[in-house]
N, CA, C, O and CB atoms as a CASP TS submission, in Angstrom:
PFRMAT TS
TARGET T0000
AUTHOR 0000-0000-0000
METHOD Language model
MODEL 1
PARENT N/A
ATOM      1  N   MET     1     119.719 135.555 105.176  1.00  0.00           N
ATOM      2  CA  MET     1     120.688 136.206 105.935  1.00  0.00           C
ATOM      3  C   MET     1     121.632 135.327 105.484  1.00  0.00           C
ATOM      4  O   MET     1     121.287 134.146 105.525  1.00  0.00           O
ATOM      5  CB  MET     1     120.511 136.379 107.463  1.00  0.00           C
ATOM      6  N   THR     2     122.772 135.576 105.047  1.00  0.00           N
ATOM      7  CA  THR     2     124.234 134.670 105.334  1.00  0.00           C
ATOM      8  C   THR     2     125.560 135.237 105.890  1.00  0.00           C
ATOM      9  O   THR     2     126.654 134.675 105.948  1.00  0.00           O
ATOM     10  CB  THR     2     124.736 134.100 104.011  1.00  0.00           C
ATOM     11  N   SER     3     125.147 136.712 106.361  1.00  0.00           N
ATOM     12  CA  SER     3     126.203 137.109 107.111  1.00  0.00           C
ATOM     13  C   SER     3     125.354 138.615 108.074  1.00  0.00           C
ATOM     14  O   SER     3     124.540 139.391 107.573  1.00  0.00           O
ATOM     15  CB  SER     3     127.696 137.484 105.892  1.00  0.00           C
ATOM     16  N   GLY     4     125.929 138.650 109.672  1.00  0.00           N
ATOM     17  CA  GLY     4     125.049 139.758 109.596  1.00  0.00           C
ATOM     18  C   GLY     4     126.768 140.676 111.074  1.00  0.00           C
ATOM     19  O   GLY     4     127.838 141.226 110.814  1.00  0.00           O
ATOM     20  N   ARG     5     126.215 140.409 112.136  1.00  0.00           N
ATOM     21  CA  ARG     5     127.491 141.380 113.135  1.00  0.00           C
ATOM     22  C   ARG     5     128.226 140.406 113.067  1.00  0.00           C
ATOM     23  O   ARG     5     127.715 139.303 112.873  1.00  0.00           O
ATOM     24  CB  ARG     5     127.290 141.978 114.880  1.00  0.00           C
ATOM     25  N   ARG     6     129.784 140.557 113.223  1.00  0.00           N
ATOM     26  CA  ARG     6     130.634 140.528 112.343  1.00  0.00           C
ATOM     27  C   ARG     6     132.378 141.072 113.821  1.00  0.00           C
ATOM     28  O   ARG     6     132.729 142.070 114.451  1.00  0.00           O
ATOM     29  CB  ARG     6     129.919 141.845 110.744  1.00  0.00           C
ATOM     30  N   THR     7     132.749 139.957 113.674  1.00  0.00           N
ATOM     31  CA  THR     7     134.513 140.267 114.549  1.00  0.00           C
ATOM     32  C   THR     7     135.152 140.726 113.296  1.00  0.00           C
ATOM     33  O   THR     7     135.186 140.209 112.179  1.00  0.00           O
ATOM     34  CB  THR     7     135.631 138.580 115.367  1.00  0.00           C
ATOM     35  N   VAL     8     135.716 141.970 113.819  1.00  0.00           N
ATOM     36  CA  VAL     8     137.315 142.249 113.114  1.00  0.00           C
ATOM     37  C   VAL     8     137.479 141.071 112.482  1.00  0.00           C
ATOM     38  O   VAL     8     136.717 140.999 111.518  1.00  0.00           O
ATOM     39  CB  VAL     8     138.722 142.523 114.179  1.00  0.00           C
ATOM     40  N   ALA     9     138.537 139.583 112.703  1.00  0.00           N
ATOM     41  CA  ALA     9     138.385 138.539 112.794  1.00  0.00           C
ATOM     42  C   ALA     9     137.853 138.088 111.006  1.00  0.00           C
ATOM     43  O   ALA     9     138.058 137.672 109.866  1.00  0.00           O
ATOM     44  CB  ALA     9     137.475 138.377 114.095  1.00  0.00           C
ATOM     45  N   GLY    10     136.916 138.703 112.227  1.00  0.00           N
ATOM     46  CA  GLY    10     135.313 137.790 110.763  1.00  0.00           C
ATOM     47  C   GLY    10     135.572 138.652 109.410  1.00  0.00           C
ATOM     48  O   GLY    10     135.952 138.393 108.268  1.00  0.00           O
ATOM     49  N   ASN    11     135.192 139.755 110.091  1.00  0.00           N
ATOM     50  CA  ASN    11     134.766 140.815 108.813  1.00  0.00           C
ATOM     51  C   ASN    11     135.750 140.821 108.390  1.00  0.00           C
ATOM     52  O   ASN    11     135.412 140.659 107.217  1.00  0.00           O
ATOM     53  CB  ASN    11     134.249 142.252 108.925  1.00  0.00           C
ATOM     54  N   GLN    12     137.691 140.926 108.331  1.00  0.00           N
ATOM     55  CA  GLN    12     139.144 140.527 107.392  1.00  0.00           C
ATOM     56  C   GLN    12     139.133 139.580 106.650  1.00  0.00           C
ATOM     57  O   GLN    12     139.624 139.592 105.521  1.00  0.00           O
ATOM     58  CB  GLN    12     140.320 140.178 108.065  1.00  0.00           C
ATOM     59  N   ALA    13     138.368 138.281 107.368  1.00  0.00           N
ATOM     60  CA  ALA    13     138.451 136.420 106.734  1.00  0.00           C
ATOM     61  C   ALA    13     137.435 137.094 104.974  1.00  0.00           C
ATOM     62  O   ALA    13     137.673 137.081 103.766  1.00  0.00           O
ATOM     63  CB  ALA    13     136.890 134.538 108.395  1.00  0.00           C
ATOM     64  N   VAL    14     136.626 137.446 105.626  1.00  0.00           N
ATOM     65  CA  VAL    14     135.208 137.397 104.092  1.00  0.00           C
ATOM     66  C   VAL    14     135.650 139.389 103.429  1.00  0.00           C
ATOM     67  O   VAL    14     134.682 140.005 102.983  1.00  0.00           O
ATOM     68  CB  VAL    14     132.364 137.235 105.212  1.00  0.00           C
ATOM     69  N   GLY    15     136.858 140.037 103.446  1.00  0.00           N
ATOM     70  CA  GLY    15     136.878 141.150 102.757  1.00  0.00           C
ATOM     71  C   GLY    15     136.518 142.435 103.609  1.00  0.00           C
ATOM     72  O   GLY    15     137.122 143.499 103.738  1.00  0.00           O
ATOM     73  N   GLY    16     135.306 141.967 104.157  1.00  0.00           N
ATOM     74  CA  GLY    16     135.210 143.695 104.674  1.00  0.00           C
ATOM     75  C   GLY    16     135.793 144.739 105.567  1.00  0.00           C
ATOM     76  O   GLY    16     136.632 144.865 106.459  1.00  0.00           O
ATOM     77  N   VAL    17     134.739 145.569 104.727  1.00  0.00           N
ATOM     78  CA  VAL    17     136.187 147.003 104.653  1.00  0.00           C
ATOM     79  C   VAL    17     135.920 147.404 106.701  1.00  0.00           C
ATOM     80  O   VAL    17     134.854 147.530 107.304  1.00  0.00           O
ATOM     81  CB  VAL    17     135.423 149.318 102.942  1.00  0.00           C
ATOM     82  N   THR    18     136.610 147.449 106.960  1.00  0.00           N
ATOM     83  CA  THR    18     137.610 148.310 107.865  1.00  0.00           C
ATOM     84  C   THR    18     136.698 148.979 108.831  1.00  0.00           C
ATOM     85  O   THR    18     136.829 148.863 110.050  1.00  0.00           O
ATOM     86  CB  THR    18     138.539 149.481 107.010  1.00  0.00           C
ATOM     87  N   ASN    19     135.611 149.803 108.151  1.00  0.00           N
ATOM     88  CA  ASN    19     134.540 151.261 109.115  1.00  0.00           C
ATOM     89  C   ASN    19     133.264 150.221 109.208  1.00  0.00           C
ATOM     90  O   ASN    19     132.213 150.610 109.715  1.00  0.00           O
ATOM     91  CB  ASN    19     133.959 153.311 107.880  1.00  0.00           C
ATOM     92  N   SER    20     133.430 148.604 108.589  1.00  0.00           N
ATOM     93  CA  SER    20     131.960 147.963 107.879  1.00  0.00           C
ATOM     94  C   SER    20     130.379 147.873 109.138  1.00  0.00           C
ATOM     95  O   SER    20     130.099 147.283 110.181  1.00  0.00           O
ATOM     96  CB  SER    20     132.486 145.914 107.308  1.00  0.00           C
ATOM     97  N   LEU    21     129.916 148.571 108.471  1.00  0.00           N
ATOM     98  CA  LEU    21     128.272 148.070 110.055  1.00  0.00           C
ATOM     99  C   LEU    21     128.363 147.189 110.843  1.00  0.00           C
ATOM    100  O   LEU    21     128.196 147.223 112.062  1.00  0.00           O
ATOM    101  CB  LEU    21     126.706 147.423 109.657  1.00  0.00           C
ATOM    102  N   HIS    22     128.854 145.676 109.642  1.00  0.00           N
ATOM    103  CA  HIS    22     128.994 144.524 110.276  1.00  0.00           C
ATOM    104  C   HIS    22     129.705 144.596 111.344  1.00  0.00           C
ATOM    105  O   HIS    22     129.738 143.397 111.624  1.00  0.00           O
ATOM    106  CB  HIS    22     129.432 143.656 109.576  1.00  0.00           C
ATOM    107  N   LEU    23     130.253 145.067 112.088  1.00  0.00           N
ATOM    108  CA  LEU    23     131.092 145.398 112.743  1.00  0.00           C
ATOM    109  C   LEU    23     130.105 145.415 114.338  1.00  0.00           C
ATOM    110  O   LEU    23     129.820 144.492 115.101  1.00  0.00           O
ATOM    111  CB  LEU    23     131.802 146.734 112.054  1.00  0.00           C
ATOM    112  N   SER    24     129.921 146.253 114.362  1.00  0.00           N
ATOM    113  CA  SER    24     128.387 147.228 115.590  1.00  0.00           C
ATOM    114  C   SER    24     127.482 146.591 115.030  1.00  0.00           C
ATOM    115  O   SER    24     127.003 147.647 114.618  1.00  0.00           O
ATOM    116  CB  SER    24     127.867 149.275 115.506  1.00  0.00           C
ATOM    117  N   GLY    25     126.877 145.927 114.676  1.00  0.00           N
ATOM    118  CA  GLY    25     125.772 144.539 114.796  1.00  0.00           C
ATOM    119  C   GLY    25     124.490 145.702 113.149  1.00  0.00           C
ATOM    120  O   GLY    25     123.562 145.165 112.545  1.00  0.00           O
ATOM    121  N   ASP    26     124.775 146.628 113.009  1.00  0.00           N
ATOM    122  CA  ASP    26     124.185 147.216 112.684  1.00  0.00           C
ATOM    123  C   ASP    26     123.767 146.638 111.015  1.00  0.00           C
ATOM    124  O   ASP    26     122.726 147.095 110.545  1.00  0.00           O
ATOM    125  CB  ASP    26     124.758 148.358 113.059  1.00  0.00           C
ATOM    126  N   ALA    27     124.546 145.692 110.193  1.00  0.00           N
ATOM    127  CA  ALA    27     124.212 144.787 108.869  1.00  0.00           C
ATOM    128  C   ALA    27     124.191 144.548 108.555  1.00  0.00           C
ATOM    129  O   ALA    27     125.195 144.747 107.872  1.00  0.00           O
ATOM    130  CB  ALA    27     124.052 144.447 108.252  1.00  0.00           C
ATOM    131  N   ALA    28     123.389 143.602 108.001  1.00  0.00           N
ATOM    132  CA  ALA    28     123.061 142.125 107.468  1.00  0.00           C
ATOM    133  C   ALA    28     123.438 142.464 105.986  1.00  0.00           C
ATOM    134  O   ALA    28     123.632 143.505 105.357  1.00  0.00           O
ATOM    135  CB  ALA    28     121.289 141.502 107.708  1.00  0.00           C
ATOM    136  N   ASP    29     123.455 141.103 105.703  1.00  0.00           N
ATOM    137  CA  ASP    29     123.184 140.535 104.048  1.00  0.00           C
ATOM    138  C   ASP    29     122.443 139.588 104.293  1.00  0.00           C
ATOM    139  O   ASP    29     122.149 138.945 105.300  1.00  0.00           O
ATOM    140  CB  ASP    29     124.425 139.972 103.071  1.00  0.00           C
ATOM    141  N   PHE    30     121.921 139.569 102.262  1.00  0.00           N
ATOM    142  CA  PHE    30     121.019 138.461 102.121  1.00  0.00           C
ATOM    143  C   PHE    30     120.700 137.876 100.814  1.00  0.00           C
ATOM    144  O   PHE    30     119.805 138.329 100.099  1.00  0.00           O
ATOM    145  CB  PHE    30     119.883 138.808 102.645  1.00  0.00           C
ATOM    146  N   VAL    31     121.241 137.133 100.583  1.00  0.00           N
ATOM    147  CA  VAL    31     120.978 136.490  98.887  1.00  0.00           C
ATOM    148  C   VAL    31     119.781 135.452  98.786  1.00  0.00           C
ATOM    149  O   VAL    31     119.530 134.437  99.435  1.00  0.00           O
ATOM    150  CB  VAL    31     122.463 135.518  98.267  1.00  0.00           C
ATOM    151  N   PRO    32     119.324 135.898  98.039  1.00  0.00           N
ATOM    152  CA  PRO    32     117.931 135.710  96.809  1.00  0.00           C
ATOM    153  C   PRO    32     117.565 134.274  96.978  1.00  0.00           C
ATOM    154  O   PRO    32     118.448 133.431  96.817  1.00  0.00           O
ATOM    155  CB  PRO    32     118.387 135.980  94.893  1.00  0.00           C
ATOM    156  N   ALA    33     115.973 133.796  97.382  1.00  0.00           N
ATOM    157  CA  ALA    33     116.155 132.537  97.098  1.00  0.00           C
ATOM    158  C   ALA    33     115.414 131.831  95.471  1.00  0.00           C
ATOM    159  O   ALA    33     114.785 131.966  94.422  1.00  0.00           O
ATOM    160  CB  ALA    33     115.582 131.907  98.435  1.00  0.00           C
ATOM    161  N   GLN    34     115.807 131.412  95.973  1.00  0.00           N
ATOM    162  CA  GLN    34     115.519 130.423  95.448  1.00  0.00           C
ATOM    163  C   GLN    34     114.592 130.829  93.507  1.00  0.00           C
ATOM    164  O   GLN    34     113.367 130.958  93.517  1.00  0.00           O
ATOM    165  CB  GLN    34     114.613 129.684  96.801  1.00  0.00           C
ATOM    166  N   GLY    35     115.146 130.928  92.504  1.00  0.00           N
ATOM    167  CA  GLY    35     113.782 131.188  92.051  1.00  0.00           C
ATOM    168  C   GLY    35     114.119 132.986  92.249  1.00  0.00           C
ATOM    169  O   GLY    35     113.494 133.787  91.555  1.00  0.00           O
ATOM    170  N   GLN    36     114.822 133.305  92.934  1.00  0.00           N
ATOM    171  CA  GLN    36     114.599 135.259  92.631  1.00  0.00           C
ATOM    172  C   GLN    36     116.024 135.487  92.267  1.00  0.00           C
ATOM    173  O   GLN    36     117.183 135.074  92.208  1.00  0.00           O
ATOM    174  CB  GLN    36     114.076 136.545  94.310  1.00  0.00           C
ATOM    175  N   SER    37     114.856 136.739  91.994  1.00  0.00           N
ATOM    176  CA  SER    37     116.368 137.918  91.274  1.00  0.00           C
ATOM    177  C   SER    37     116.432 139.444  92.337  1.00  0.00           C
ATOM    178  O   SER    37     115.655 140.127  93.004  1.00  0.00           O
ATOM    179  CB  SER    37     115.822 138.727  88.991  1.00  0.00           C
ATOM    180  N   MET    38     118.119 139.402  91.908  1.00  0.00           N
ATOM    181  CA  MET    38     118.809 139.930  92.342  1.00  0.00           C
ATOM    182  C   MET    38     117.426 141.755  92.554  1.00  0.00           C
ATOM    183  O   MET    38     117.129 142.405  93.557  1.00  0.00           O
ATOM    184  CB  MET    38     120.346 139.678  91.314  1.00  0.00           C
ATOM    185  N   ILE    39     117.103 141.867  91.437  1.00  0.00           N
ATOM    186  CA  ILE    39     116.446 142.644  91.420  1.00  0.00           C
ATOM    187  C   ILE    39     115.034 142.474  92.533  1.00  0.00           C
ATOM    188  O   ILE    39     114.788 143.039  93.598  1.00  0.00           O
ATOM    189  CB  ILE    39     116.334 142.739  90.104  1.00  0.00           C
ATOM    190  N   ASP    40     114.634 141.925  92.114  1.00  0.00           N
ATOM    191  CA  ASP    40     113.517 141.853  93.160  1.00  0.00           C
ATOM    192  C   ASP    40     113.755 141.830  94.335  1.00  0.00           C
ATOM    193  O   ASP    40     112.861 142.322  95.023  1.00  0.00           O
ATOM    194  CB  ASP    40     112.789 140.915  93.093  1.00  0.00           C
ATOM    195  N   LEU    41     114.876 141.336  95.025  1.00  0.00           N
ATOM    196  CA  LEU    41     115.312 140.487  96.744  1.00  0.00           C
ATOM    197  C   LEU    41     115.842 142.750  96.531  1.00  0.00           C
ATOM    198  O   LEU    41     115.167 143.417  97.316  1.00  0.00           O
ATOM    199  CB  LEU    41     117.434 138.197  97.000  1.00  0.00           C
ATOM    200  N   TYR    42     116.591 143.406  95.862  1.00  0.00           N
ATOM    201  CA  TYR    42     116.750 144.355  96.002  1.00  0.00           C
ATOM    202  C   TYR    42     115.270 145.279  96.913  1.00  0.00           C
ATOM    203  O   TYR    42     115.442 145.905  97.959  1.00  0.00           O
ATOM    204  CB  TYR    42     117.213 144.599  94.686  1.00  0.00           C
ATOM    205  N   GLN    43     113.779 145.132  96.135  1.00  0.00           N
ATOM    206  CA  GLN    43     113.074 145.638  95.804  1.00  0.00           C
ATOM    207  C   GLN    43     112.416 145.024  97.690  1.00  0.00           C
ATOM    208  O   GLN    43     112.073 145.643  98.697  1.00  0.00           O
ATOM    209  CB  GLN    43     112.590 145.356  94.150  1.00  0.00           C
ATOM    210  N   GLN    44     112.501 143.862  97.412  1.00  0.00           N
ATOM    211  CA  GLN    44     112.082 142.770  98.536  1.00  0.00           C
ATOM    212  C   GLN    44     112.955 144.097 100.041  1.00  0.00           C
ATOM    213  O   GLN    44     112.381 144.588 101.012  1.00  0.00           O
ATOM    214  CB  GLN    44     113.199 140.494  98.128  1.00  0.00           C
ATOM    215  N   ALA    45     113.957 144.211  99.742  1.00  0.00           N
ATOM    216  CA  ALA    45     114.735 145.295 101.207  1.00  0.00           C
ATOM    217  C   ALA    45     114.319 146.377 100.936  1.00  0.00           C
ATOM    218  O   ALA    45     113.675 146.830 101.882  1.00  0.00           O
ATOM    219  CB  ALA    45     116.497 145.557 101.433  1.00  0.00           C
ATOM    220  N   ARG    46     114.373 147.115  99.991  1.00  0.00           N
ATOM    221  CA  ARG    46     113.275 148.420 100.695  1.00  0.00           C
ATOM    222  C   ARG    46     112.309 148.559 100.960  1.00  0.00           C
ATOM    223  O   ARG    46     111.768 149.609 101.307  1.00  0.00           O
ATOM    224  CB  ARG    46     113.030 149.312 100.306  1.00  0.00           C
ATOM    225  N   SER    47     111.644 146.996 100.802  1.00  0.00           N
ATOM    226  CA  SER    47     110.160 147.686 101.332  1.00  0.00           C
ATOM    227  C   SER    47     109.621 146.789 102.902  1.00  0.00           C
ATOM    228  O   SER    47     108.704 146.933 103.710  1.00  0.00           O
ATOM    229  CB  SER    47     108.702 147.372  99.792  1.00  0.00           C
ATOM    230  N   TYR    48     110.999 145.664 102.700  1.00  0.00           N
ATOM    231  CA  TYR    48     111.336 145.466 104.600  1.00  0.00           C
ATOM    232  C   TYR    48     111.997 145.891 105.402  1.00  0.00           C
ATOM    233  O   TYR    48     111.990 145.479 106.562  1.00  0.00           O
ATOM    234  CB  TYR    48     111.733 144.549 105.086  1.00  0.00           C
ATOM    235  N   PHE    49     112.932 147.083 104.848  1.00  0.00           N
ATOM    236  CA  PHE    49     113.450 148.266 105.937  1.00  0.00           C
ATOM    237  C   PHE    49     113.327 149.089 105.148  1.00  0.00           C
ATOM    238  O   PHE    49     114.035 149.185 104.146  1.00  0.00           O
ATOM    239  CB  PHE    49     114.876 148.334 106.647  1.00  0.00           C
ATOM    240  N   PRO    50     112.233 149.979 105.506  1.00  0.00           N
ATOM    241  CA  PRO    50     111.784 151.554 105.280  1.00  0.00           C
ATOM    242  C   PRO    50     113.334 152.391 106.052  1.00  0.00           C
ATOM    243  O   PRO    50     113.910 153.115 105.240  1.00  0.00           O
ATOM    244  CB  PRO    50     109.871 151.998 106.375  1.00  0.00           C
ATOM    245  N   ASN    51     113.674 152.362 106.786  1.00  0.00           N
ATOM    246  CA  ASN    51     114.071 152.923 108.168  1.00  0.00           C
ATOM    247  C   ASN    51     115.611 153.051 107.297  1.00  0.00           C
ATOM    248  O   ASN    51     116.218 154.097 107.523  1.00  0.00           O
ATOM    249  CB  ASN    51     113.851 151.731 109.897  1.00  0.00           C
ATOM    250  N   ALA    52     116.384 151.906 106.170  1.00  0.00           N
ATOM    251  CA  ALA    52     117.621 151.393 106.277  1.00  0.00           C
ATOM    252  C   ALA    52     118.473 152.657 105.572  1.00  0.00           C
ATOM    253  O   ALA    52     117.999 153.164 104.555  1.00  0.00           O
ATOM    254  CB  ALA    52     117.732 149.857 105.554  1.00  0.00           C
ATOM    255  N   THR    53     119.871 153.213 106.184  1.00  0.00           N
ATOM    256  CA  THR    53     120.315 153.959 105.299  1.00  0.00           C
ATOM    257  C   THR    53     121.162 153.587 104.494  1.00  0.00           C
ATOM    258  O   THR    53     121.857 154.368 103.844  1.00  0.00           O
ATOM    259  CB  THR    53     120.652 154.812 105.697  1.00  0.00           C
ATOM    260  N   GLU    54     121.252 151.791 104.392  1.00  0.00           N
ATOM    261  CA  GLU    54     122.342 151.726 103.153  1.00  0.00           C
ATOM    262  C   GLU    54     121.236 149.695 102.946  1.00  0.00           C
ATOM    263  O   GLU    54     120.878 148.883 103.799  1.00  0.00           O
ATOM    264  CB  GLU    54     125.017 151.859 103.894  1.00  0.00           C
ATOM    265  N   ILE    55     121.123 149.710 101.590  1.00  0.00           N
ATOM    266  CA  ILE    55     120.644 149.000 100.822  1.00  0.00           C
ATOM    267  C   ILE    55     121.312 149.446  99.048  1.00  0.00           C
ATOM    268  O   ILE    55     121.149 150.357  98.236  1.00  0.00           O
ATOM    269  CB  ILE    55     119.078 149.150 101.193  1.00  0.00           C
ATOM    270  N   LEU    56     122.349 147.774  99.178  1.00  0.00           N
ATOM    271  CA  LEU    56     123.053 147.971  98.808  1.00  0.00           C
ATOM    272  C   LEU    56     123.478 147.013  97.129  1.00  0.00           C
ATOM    273  O   LEU    56     124.657 146.684  96.997  1.00  0.00           O
ATOM    274  CB  LEU    56     123.622 148.004  99.948  1.00  0.00           C
ATOM    275  N   ASN    57     122.969 146.826  96.545  1.00  0.00           N
ATOM    276  CA  ASN    57     123.251 145.345  95.731  1.00  0.00           C
ATOM    277  C   ASN    57     124.671 144.895  94.714  1.00  0.00           C
ATOM    278  O   ASN    57     125.026 145.042  93.544  1.00  0.00           O
ATOM    279  CB  ASN    57     121.980 145.253  94.668  1.00  0.00           C
ATOM    280  N   GLU    58     125.216 144.234  96.038  1.00  0.00           N
ATOM    281  CA  GLU    58     127.376 143.564  95.813  1.00  0.00           C
ATOM    282  C   GLU    58     127.732 143.160  94.625  1.00  0.00           C
ATOM    283  O   GLU    58     128.834 143.059  94.085  1.00  0.00           O
ATOM    284  CB  GLU    58     128.000 141.953  96.697  1.00  0.00           C
ATOM    285  N   GLY    59     126.506 142.908  94.232  1.00  0.00           N
ATOM    286  CA  GLY    59     126.218 140.921  92.818  1.00  0.00           C
ATOM    287  C   GLY    59     125.512 139.695  92.672  1.00  0.00           C
ATOM    288  O   GLY    59     124.890 139.117  91.781  1.00  0.00           O
ATOM    289  N   ASN    60     126.044 139.362  94.680  1.00  0.00           N
ATOM    290  CA  ASN    60     125.782 137.944  94.909  1.00  0.00           C
ATOM    291  C   ASN    60     124.875 138.430  96.044  1.00  0.00           C
ATOM    292  O   ASN    60     124.063 137.721  96.639  1.00  0.00           O
ATOM    293  CB  ASN    60     127.128 136.823  95.250  1.00  0.00           C
ATOM    294  N   HIS    61     125.114 139.736  96.271  1.00  0.00           N
ATOM    295  CA  HIS    61     123.968 139.778  97.578  1.00  0.00           C
ATOM    296  C   HIS    61     122.880 140.576  97.949  1.00  0.00           C
ATOM    297  O   HIS    61     121.731 140.420  97.537  1.00  0.00           O
ATOM    298  CB  HIS    61     124.505 139.952  98.626  1.00  0.00           C
ATOM    299  N   ILE    62     123.124 141.128  98.453  1.00  0.00           N
ATOM    300  CA  ILE    62     122.231 142.568  99.010  1.00  0.00           C
ATOM    301  C   ILE    62     122.646 142.916 100.329  1.00  0.00           C
ATOM    302  O   ILE    62     122.660 142.053 101.207  1.00  0.00           O
ATOM    303  CB  ILE    62     120.505 142.378  99.142  1.00  0.00           C
ATOM    304  N   HIS    63     123.141 144.635 100.660  1.00  0.00           N
ATOM    305  CA  HIS    63     123.808 144.245 102.232  1.00  0.00           C
ATOM    306  C   HIS    63     123.029 145.003 102.678  1.00  0.00           C
ATOM    307  O   HIS    63     122.414 145.302 101.655  1.00  0.00           O
ATOM    308  CB  HIS    63     125.404 144.499 102.767  1.00  0.00           C
ATOM    309  N   VAL    64     122.192 146.036 104.150  1.00  0.00           N
ATOM    310  CA  VAL    64     121.082 145.977 104.159  1.00  0.00           C
ATOM    311  C   VAL    64     122.439 146.668 105.008  1.00  0.00           C
ATOM    312  O   VAL    64     123.627 146.348 104.963  1.00  0.00           O
ATOM    313  CB  VAL    64     119.750 145.014 104.106  1.00  0.00           C
ATOM    314  N   GLY    65     121.838 147.595 105.682  1.00  0.00           N
ATOM    315  CA  GLY    65     122.352 148.737 107.004  1.00  0.00           C
ATOM    316  C   GLY    65     121.649 149.916 108.243  1.00  0.00           C
ATOM    317  O   GLY    65     121.645 151.117 107.973  1.00  0.00           O
ATOM    318  N   GLN    66     121.503 149.783 108.591  1.00  0.00           N
ATOM    319  CA  GLN    66     121.053 151.039 109.712  1.00  0.00           C
ATOM    320  C   GLN    66     121.910 151.681 110.666  1.00  0.00           C
ATOM    321  O   GLN    66     121.575 151.600 111.848  1.00  0.00           O
ATOM    322  CB  GLN    66     120.054 150.596 110.628  1.00  0.00           C
ATOM    323  N   ARG    67     122.661 152.128 110.450  1.00  0.00           N
ATOM    324  CA  ARG    67     123.848 153.140 111.779  1.00  0.00           C
ATOM    325  C   ARG    67     122.690 153.692 112.469  1.00  0.00           C
ATOM    326  O   ARG    67     121.762 154.441 112.165  1.00  0.00           O
ATOM    327  CB  ARG    67     125.168 154.791 111.096  1.00  0.00           C
ATOM    328  N   GLY    68     123.194 152.852 113.843  1.00  0.00           N
ATOM    329  CA  GLY    68     123.037 153.118 115.092  1.00  0.00           C
ATOM    330  C   GLY    68     121.686 152.025 115.478  1.00  0.00           C
ATOM    331  O   GLY    68     120.991 152.056 116.494  1.00  0.00           O
ATOM    332  N   TYR    69     121.568 150.903 114.093  1.00  0.00           N
ATOM    333  CA  TYR    69     120.568 150.175 115.287  1.00  0.00           C
ATOM    334  C   TYR    69     121.436 149.300 116.140  1.00  0.00           C
ATOM    335  O   TYR    69     121.302 149.669 117.306  1.00  0.00           O
ATOM    336  CB  TYR    69     119.283 149.135 114.625  1.00  0.00           C
ATOM    337  N   GLY    70     122.304 148.252 116.039  1.00  0.00           N
ATOM    338  CA  GLY    70     123.286 147.966 116.972  1.00  0.00           C
ATOM    339  C   GLY    70     122.663 146.461 117.671  1.00  0.00           C
ATOM    340  O   GLY    70     122.991 146.071 118.791  1.00  0.00           O
ATOM    341  N   ARG    71     121.598 145.650 116.654  1.00  0.00           N
ATOM    342  CA  ARG    71     120.780 144.644 117.276  1.00  0.00           C
ATOM    343  C   ARG    71     121.159 143.079 116.168  1.00  0.00           C
ATOM    344  O   ARG    71     120.658 141.966 116.327  1.00  0.00           O
ATOM    345  CB  ARG    71     118.893 145.311 117.261  1.00  0.00           C
ATOM    346  N   VAL    72     122.311 143.544 114.940  1.00  0.00           N
ATOM    347  CA  VAL    72     121.384 142.012 113.748  1.00  0.00           C
ATOM    348  C   VAL    72     122.950 141.470 115.001  1.00  0.00           C
ATOM    349  O   VAL    72     123.726 142.231 115.578  1.00  0.00           O
ATOM    350  CB  VAL    72     121.507 141.846 110.703  1.00  0.00           C
ATOM    351  N   PRO    73     122.908 139.799 115.041  1.00  0.00           N
ATOM    352  CA  PRO    73     123.000 139.300 115.799  1.00  0.00           C
ATOM    353  C   PRO    73     124.025 138.653 114.826  1.00  0.00           C
ATOM    354  O   PRO    73     123.789 138.448 113.635  1.00  0.00           O
ATOM    355  CB  PRO    73     121.930 138.862 116.492  1.00  0.00           C
ATOM    356  N   TYR    74     125.964 138.151 115.882  1.00  0.00           N
ATOM    357  CA  TYR    74     126.668 137.103 115.124  1.00  0.00           C
ATOM    358  C   TYR    74     126.231 136.353 114.128  1.00  0.00           C
ATOM    359  O   TYR    74     125.330 135.604 114.507  1.00  0.00           O
ATOM    360  CB  TYR    74     127.026 136.312 115.806  1.00  0.00           C
ATOM    361  N   TYR    75     126.490 136.251 113.049  1.00  0.00           N
ATOM    362  CA  TYR    75     125.857 135.373 112.381  1.00  0.00           C
ATOM    363  C   TYR    75     127.082 134.858 111.085  1.00  0.00           C
ATOM    364  O   TYR    75     128.142 135.398 110.765  1.00  0.00           O
ATOM    365  CB  TYR    75     124.373 136.109 111.884  1.00  0.00           C
ATOM    366  N   GLY    76     126.525 133.819 110.641  1.00  0.00           N
ATOM    367  CA  GLY    76     127.887 133.671 109.161  1.00  0.00           C
ATOM    368  C   GLY    76     129.186 133.278 109.721  1.00  0.00           C
ATOM    369  O   GLY    76     129.912 133.642 110.646  1.00  0.00           O
ATOM    370  N   ARG    77     129.192 132.028 108.419  1.00  0.00           N
ATOM    371  CA  ARG    77     130.473 130.955 109.044  1.00  0.00           C
ATOM    372  C   ARG    77     131.751 131.504 109.421  1.00  0.00           C
ATOM    373  O   ARG    77     132.564 130.968 110.174  1.00  0.00           O
ATOM    374  CB  ARG    77     130.945 129.865 107.987  1.00  0.00           C
ATOM    375  N   LYS    78     131.891 132.873 108.704  1.00  0.00           N
ATOM    376  CA  LYS    78     132.732 133.969 109.512  1.00  0.00           C
ATOM    377  C   LYS    78     132.692 134.857 110.197  1.00  0.00           C
ATOM    378  O   LYS    78     133.652 135.608 110.366  1.00  0.00           O
ATOM    379  CB  LYS    78     133.213 134.466 109.138  1.00  0.00           C
ATOM    380  N   GLY    79     131.817 134.958 110.633  1.00  0.00           N
ATOM    381  CA  GLY    79     130.833 136.305 111.282  1.00  0.00           C
ATOM    382  C   GLY    79     131.514 136.515 112.730  1.00  0.00           C
ATOM    383  O   GLY    79     131.637 137.631 113.236  1.00  0.00           O
ATOM    384  N   THR    80     131.837 135.614 113.189  1.00  0.00           N
ATOM    385  CA  THR    80     132.677 134.758 114.611  1.00  0.00           C
ATOM    386  C   THR    80     134.128 134.856 115.354  1.00  0.00           C
ATOM    387  O   THR    80     134.577 135.044 116.485  1.00  0.00           O
ATOM    388  CB  THR    80     132.822 133.380 114.244  1.00  0.00           C
ATOM    389  N   MET    81     134.562 134.624 114.091  1.00  0.00           N
ATOM    390  CA  MET    81     136.318 134.216 114.174  1.00  0.00           C
ATOM    391  C   MET    81     137.275 134.767 115.400  1.00  0.00           C
ATOM    392  O   MET    81     138.470 134.472 115.431  1.00  0.00           O
ATOM    393  CB  MET    81     137.115 134.895 112.768  1.00  0.00           C
TER
END
């Protein structure tokens, strides 16, 4: 996991959208493990998060969101600015 819940300032710093699920603790971003492809990570996310409302391949990471979850912790270098 590279990003979890974010503050408004942290979300702006990483270029997040104003209505990001990260702001409410409803989303997390993941990058592939060494040797893992984005396709493999996407498929793994679909398997691990069957109730997710969003699983998006954002090019260099997979964004997983579940509206109403609200329990993703603050995480990431700029998440708590």
